[in-house]
Backbone as ProteinMPNN parsed JSONL, in Angstrom:
{"seq_chain_A": "MIKTDKLRGIIAENKKTQTDIAKAIGITPKTFYLRMQRGVFGSDEIQIMIDVLNIKNPMEIFFAKEVTLKDTKGKQKKHREKN", "coords_chain_A": {"N_chain_A": [[4.632, -2.475, 8.345], [2.23, -2.113, 5.884], [-1.278, -1.665, 5.994], [-2.805, -2.955, 3.599], [-5.383, -3.586, 2.803], [-6.989, -1.621, 3.993], [-5.902, 0.616, 2.767], [-6.596, 0.157, 0.083], [-9.362, 0.406, 0.338], [-9.596, 3.132, 1.016], [-8.609, 4.269, -1.299], [-10.629, 3.531, -3.097], [-12.839, 4.826, -1.873], [-12.206, 7.437, -2.441], [-12.76, 7.525, -5.046], [-10.783, 6.785, -6.846], [-8.296, 4.978, -8.736], [-5.907, 2.27, -8.448], [-4.067, 2.688, -10.419], [-4.305, 5.447, -10.827], [-3.196, 6.376, -8.424], [-0.641, 5.307, -8.591], [0.381, 6.82, -10.738], [0.32, 9.343, -9.533], [2.298, 9.091, -7.575], [4.452, 8.646, -9.107], [5.239, 6.161, -10.227], [5.045, 3.045, -12.083], [1.92, 1.36, -12.807], [2.257, -1.419, -12.487], [4.497, -1.588, -10.768], [3.368, -0.33, -8.555], [1.368, -2.184, -7.88], [3.002, -4.389, -7.171], [4.314, -3.307, -4.944], [2.145, -2.961, -3.269], [1.525, -5.622, -2.822], [3.752, -6.407, -1.35], [3.58, -4.619, 0.689], [5.096, -2.349, 1.133], [6.281, 0.905, 0.905], [8.057, 3.869, -0.058], [8.981, 6.689, 2.039], [8.473, 9.194, 0.846], [6.608, 8.481, -1.104], [4.533, 7.552, 0.502], [3.832, 9.957, 1.791], [2.831, 11.427, -0.384], [0.588, 9.853, -1.03], [-0.908, 10.203, 1.318], [-1.503, 12.926, 1.105], [-2.826, 13.125, -1.463], [-4.972, 11.376, -1.133], [-6.16, 12.421, 1.046], [-5.818, 11.423, 3.707], [-6.706, 11.013, 6.985], [-5.784, 9.744, 9.347], [-2.948, 8.53, 9.105], [-1.225, 6.84, 10.48], [-2.527, 4.484, 11.314], [-2.731, 3.075, 8.984], [-0.31, 3.098, 7.449], [1.663, 2.515, 9.278], [1.179, 0.15, 10.668], [0.874, -1.964, 13.481], [-0.255, -4.401, 13.76], [-1.011, -6.968, 11.48], [-3.027, -8.52, 8.969], [-3.668, -11.986, 8.178], [-3.988, -12.165, 5.456], [-2.442, -10.0, 4.611], [0.107, -10.975, 5.047], [0.517, -13.268, 3.538], [1.742, -13.135, 0.942], [4.354, -12.381, 1.66], [5.173, -14.619, 3.166], [5.192, -16.61, 1.219], [7.142, -15.645, -0.584], [9.348, -15.68, 1.132], [9.656, -18.427, 1.569], [10.317, -19.201, -1.028], [12.841, -18.091, -1.362], [14.392, -19.509, 0.416]], "CA_chain_A": [[3.799, -3.133, 7.345], [1.057, -1.322, 5.507], [-2.558, -2.371, 5.905], [-3.188, -2.727, 2.206], [-6.839, -3.649, 2.649], [-7.513, -0.294, 4.336], [-5.461, 1.551, 1.729], [-7.452, -0.079, -1.084], [-10.663, 0.987, 0.66], [-9.497, 4.591, 0.932], [-8.481, 4.591, -2.728], [-11.98, 3.406, -3.672], [-13.68, 5.889, -1.306], [-11.833, 8.673, -3.121], [-13.084, 7.334, -6.467], [-9.524, 6.691, -7.583], [-7.833, 3.613, -8.994], [-4.503, 2.075, -8.101], [-3.314, 3.324, -11.505], [-4.283, 6.886, -10.512], [-2.26, 6.602, -7.316], [0.696, 5.022, -9.132], [0.792, 8.005, -11.503], [0.535, 10.447, -8.591], [3.569, 8.935, -6.86], [5.519, 8.575, -10.095], [5.674, 4.8, -10.536], [4.13, 2.357, -12.993], [0.891, 0.573, -12.13], [2.819, -2.731, -12.11], [5.312, -1.381, -9.57], [2.442, -0.052, -7.454], [0.766, -3.465, -7.521], [4.013, -5.183, -6.464], [4.537, -2.706, -3.62], [0.961, -3.282, -2.468], [1.676, -7.017, -2.406], [4.796, -6.463, -0.317], [3.209, -3.717, 1.781], [6.236, -1.467, 1.386], [6.421, 2.103, 0.085], [8.989, 4.847, 0.474], [8.353, 7.758, 2.823], [7.953, 10.217, -0.074], [5.402, 7.921, -1.722], [3.501, 7.55, 1.546], [3.374, 11.335, 1.981], [1.991, 11.793, -1.525], [-0.704, 9.173, -0.878], [-1.623, 10.884, 2.406], [-1.999, 14.197, 0.568], [-3.759, 12.901, -2.576], [-6.169, 10.674, -0.654], [-6.654, 13.14, 2.219], [-5.874, 10.434, 4.789], [-6.724, 11.725, 8.264], [-4.993, 9.046, 10.348], [-2.05, 7.648, 8.356], [-0.53, 5.877, 11.353], [-3.214, 3.192, 11.367], [-2.612, 2.402, 7.683], [1.057, 2.955, 6.978], [2.573, 2.074, 10.332], [0.361, -0.793, 11.431], [1.575, -2.938, 14.312], [-0.884, -5.681, 13.496], [-1.368, -7.205, 10.095], [-3.895, -9.674, 8.808], [-3.066, -13.115, 7.492], [-3.996, -11.795, 4.037], [-1.317, -9.104, 4.387], [1.38, -11.673, 5.178], [0.611, -14.437, 2.655], [2.741, -12.9, -0.09], [5.673, -12.391, 2.285], [5.512, -15.987, 3.533], [5.489, -17.342, -0.003], [8.418, -15.169, -1.087], [10.367, -16.149, 2.059], [9.863, -19.843, 1.28], [10.978, -19.33, -2.319], [14.243, -17.71, -1.209], [15.123, -20.501, 1.239]], "C_chain_A": [[2.555, -2.285, 7.115], [-0.179, -2.204, 5.485], [-3.139, -2.087, 4.524], [-4.691, -2.798, 1.993], [-7.471, -2.298, 2.96], [-7.128, 0.727, 3.271], [-6.305, 1.388, 0.471], [-8.837, 0.541, -0.873], [-10.656, 2.497, 0.533], [-9.352, 5.037, -0.523], [-9.861, 4.562, -3.38], [-12.907, 4.51, -3.171], [-13.429, 7.228, -2.0], [-12.074, 8.614, -4.624], [-11.834, 7.394, -7.352], [-9.238, 5.22, -7.847], [-6.389, 3.505, -8.527], [-3.611, 2.705, -9.172], [-3.217, 4.83, -11.275], [-3.232, 7.193, -9.445], [-0.831, 6.339, -7.774], [1.225, 6.243, -9.893], [1.125, 9.165, -10.57], [1.879, 10.331, -7.87], [4.739, 8.682, -7.805], [6.081, 7.192, -10.369], [4.667, 4.159, -11.491], [3.061, 1.623, -12.196], [1.404, -0.801, -11.683], [3.663, -2.623, -10.843], [4.429, -1.11, -8.362], [1.822, -1.355, -6.952], [1.757, -4.322, -6.725], [4.284, -4.634, -5.067], [3.343, -2.94, -2.704], [1.052, -4.726, -1.977], [2.666, -7.139, -1.259], [4.45, -5.608, 0.895], [4.31, -2.741, 2.136], [6.252, -0.32, 0.372], [7.446, 3.003, 0.74], [8.252, 5.965, 1.196], [7.797, 8.869, 1.937], [6.654, 9.753, -0.721], [4.248, 7.909, -0.726], [2.95, 8.959, 1.737], [2.476, 11.788, 0.842], [0.624, 11.129, -1.414], [-1.537, 9.818, 0.221], [-2.266, 12.165, 1.886], [-3.082, 13.987, -0.49], [-5.071, 12.293, -2.092], [-6.776, 11.321, 0.588], [-6.848, 12.192, 3.411], [-5.702, 11.155, 6.12], [-5.833, 11.072, 9.326], [-4.05, 8.046, 9.667], [-1.357, 6.586, 9.206], [-1.194, 4.51, 11.326], [-3.144, 2.426, 10.044], [-1.156, 2.096, 7.355], [2.042, 2.449, 8.028], [1.851, 1.123, 11.273], [1.239, -1.743, 12.225], [1.034, -4.332, 14.059], [-1.21, -5.777, 12.018], [-2.256, -8.432, 10.031], [-3.134, -10.79, 8.111], [-2.971, -12.822, 6.0], [-2.79, -10.922, 3.712], [0.021, -9.842, 4.376], [1.555, -12.838, 4.213], [1.686, -14.274, 1.593], [4.15, -12.947, 0.465], [6.103, -13.805, 2.634], [5.916, -16.779, 2.3], [6.863, -16.943, -0.542], [9.557, -15.654, -0.202], [10.679, -17.609, 1.787], [10.605, -20.046, -0.024], [12.464, -19.023, -2.228], [15.045, -18.782, -0.489], [15.132, -21.848, 0.635]], "O_chain_A": [[1.922, -1.81, 8.058], [-0.137, -3.343, 5.021], [-3.862, -1.113, 4.318], [-5.22, -2.141, 1.096], [-8.394, -1.874, 2.264], [-7.925, 1.594, 2.915], [-6.69, 2.382, -0.144], [-9.41, 1.125, -1.792], [-11.6, 3.083, 0.002], [-9.909, 6.059, -0.925], [-10.216, 5.472, -4.129], [-13.677, 5.072, -3.951], [-14.337, 8.049, -2.128], [-11.668, 9.5, -5.375], [-11.838, 7.969, -8.44], [-9.857, 4.335, -7.256], [-5.734, 4.509, -8.248], [-2.525, 3.198, -8.867], [-2.163, 5.425, -11.501], [-2.475, 8.157, -9.563], [0.089, 7.064, -7.393], [2.374, 6.647, -9.712], [2.099, 9.885, -10.792], [2.525, 11.34, -7.586], [5.878, 8.522, -7.366], [7.258, 7.052, -10.703], [3.567, 4.677, -11.68], [3.276, 1.298, -11.028], [1.026, -1.287, -10.618], [3.56, -3.463, -9.949], [4.703, -1.602, -7.268], [1.76, -1.598, -5.747], [1.385, -4.917, -5.713], [4.462, -5.398, -4.118], [3.51, -3.099, -1.495], [0.693, -5.017, -0.836], [2.439, -7.888, -0.309], [4.959, -5.838, 1.993], [4.452, -2.346, 3.294], [6.239, -0.536, -0.84], [7.683, 2.917, 1.945], [7.055, 6.168, 0.993], [6.748, 9.432, 2.249], [5.713, 10.532, -0.871], [3.113, 8.225, -1.082], [1.737, 9.141, 1.835], [1.47, 12.459, 1.073], [-0.394, 11.768, -1.676], [-2.75, 9.964, 0.069], [-3.424, 12.455, 2.184], [-4.144, 14.607, -0.418], [-6.147, 12.646, -2.577], [-7.777, 10.842, 1.121], [-7.909, 12.168, 4.035], [-4.693, 11.82, 6.357], [-5.2, 11.771, 10.117], [-4.326, 6.847, 9.656], [-0.949, 5.546, 8.69], [-0.51, 3.486, 11.316], [-3.47, 1.239, 10.004], [-0.814, 0.961, 7.022], [3.138, 2.004, 7.688], [1.9, 1.265, 12.495], [2.227, -2.266, 11.711], [1.765, -5.319, 14.132], [-1.628, -4.805, 11.389], [-2.239, -9.276, 10.927], [-2.078, -10.559, 7.522], [-1.989, -13.187, 5.353], [-2.179, -11.081, 2.655], [0.973, -9.373, 3.752], [2.666, -13.351, 4.087], [2.47, -15.197, 1.37], [5.052, -13.489, -0.175], [7.261, -14.168, 2.429], [6.884, -17.54, 2.34], [7.657, -17.806, -0.916], [10.623, -16.005, -0.708], [11.847, -17.997, 1.774], [11.43, -20.953, -0.135], [13.266, -19.627, -2.94], [16.237, -18.951, -0.748], [15.703, -22.777, 1.206]]}, "name": "protein", "num_of_chains": 1, "seq": "MIKTDKLRGIIAENKKTQTDIAKAIGITPKTFYLRMQRGVFGSDEIQIMIDVLNIKNPMEIFFAKEVTLKDTKGKQKKHREKN"}
């Protein structure tokens, strides 16, 4: 699970927008937004974000063991909708 709050912070620190990052990884802004909600990106997309945003410690963002309640709310809602 990706720590999307930290990723958003790094995007802002780099004076970029989510739209900028979506373009860099070759997806639409809407798709980027949906992937941020789910906290799931492909390995190629993650590598591009690491490079574009100059992320020094990607493990703590992209391979987080702990997630916040905020990070899981969307997943819980989607899980309930499926069942």
